[in-house]
KEDO-13262 format. One record per residue (C-alpha): residue in three letters; chain; residue number from 1; x, y, z. Coordinates in steps of 0.2 Angstrom, whole numbers, plus 2048, in hexadecimal, padded with zeros to 3 digits. Each point is the difference from the previous one (the first is absolute). Layout:
! residues N
REC  type  mol  seq  east  north   up
REC   ALA    A  NUM     X      Y    Z
...
! end
This chain:
! residues 58
REC  type  mol  seq  east  north   up
REC   MET    A    1   FB8    EB4  214
REC   HIS    A    2   7FC    7EE  7FC
REC   PRO    A    3   7F0    7FB  7F6
REC   ARG    A    4   7F2    7FD  80C
REC   THR    A    5   7FE    7EE  7F9
REC   ASP    A    6   812    7FC  805
REC   ILE    A    7   7FC    806  812
REC   LEU    A    8   7F0    7F6  801
REC   VAL    A    9   808    7F0  7F9
REC   ILE    A   10   80E    801  80C
REC   ALA    A   11   7F5    804  80F
REC   THR    A   12   7F3    7F2  7FB
REC   CYS    A   13   80E    7F3  7FE
REC   ALA    A   14   807    805  811
REC   MET    A   15   7F0    7FF  809
REC   ILE    A   16   7FC    7EF  7F9
REC   ALA    A   17   811    7FB  807
REC   GLY    A   18   7FB    806  811
REC   ALA    A   19   806    812  801
REC   ASP    A   20   7F5    80B  80B
REC   GLU    A   21   80A    811  801
REC   TRP    A   22   807    80B  7F3
REC   ASP    A   23   812    7FC  806
REC   GLU    A   24   7FC    7EE  7FD
REC   ILE    A   25   7F9    804  7EE
REC   ALA    A   26   810    80A  7FC
REC   GLU    A   27   80B    7F2  807
REC   CYS    A   28   7F7    7F3  7F5
REC   GLY    A   29   802    80B  7F1
REC   ARG    A   30   813    802  803
REC   THR    A   31   802    7EE  803
REC   LYS    A   32   7F6    7FA  7F1
REC   GLU    A   33   806    80E  7F4
REC   PRO    A   34   808    7F4  7F3
REC   SER    A   35   7EF    7F7  7FF
REC   PHE    A   36   7F6    810  7FE
REC   ARG    A   37   80B    806  7F2
REC   TRP    A   38   7FA    7F3  7F3
REC   LEU    A   39   7EE    806  803
REC   LEU    A   40   801    813  805
REC   ALA    A   41   809    80E  7F7
REC   LEU    A   42   807    808  810
REC   PRO    A   43   806    80F  7F6
REC   HIS    A   44   809    808  80F
REC   GLY    A   45   807    7F0  807
REC   PHE    A   46   7FA    7FA  810
REC   ARG    A   47   7FF    80B  80F
REC   ALA    A   48   7F5    7FE  80F
REC   THR    A   49   7F0    80B  7FE
REC   THR    A   50   7F8    807  810
REC   ARG    A   51   7EE    800  803
REC   SER    A   52   7FE    813  7FE
REC   SER    A   53   808    800  7EF
REC   VAL    A   54   7F5    7F2  7FA
REC   CYS    A   55   7F0    809  806
REC   SER    A   56   806    810  7F9
REC   SER    A   57   805    7F9  7EF
REC   SER    A   58   7F6    806  7F1
! end
C-alpha cells in the first residue's frame, strides 16, 4: 500500500488539474508519474488505487 500522503498529493494535484473522478485521478497519476517520483517515495511503483482501497487504508 502507498503512504497516505502520496495518495493525497497525487489526488490533490489531479483535482487542481481538473480531474473529477477516481479514474481521471488515476490517469493523471500514471501520466505524470515521472514528475511525482522526484517528490514522492512511491515504494511500490505507481498503480491505480481504487477509492475503496484508499478509504480502507490504515
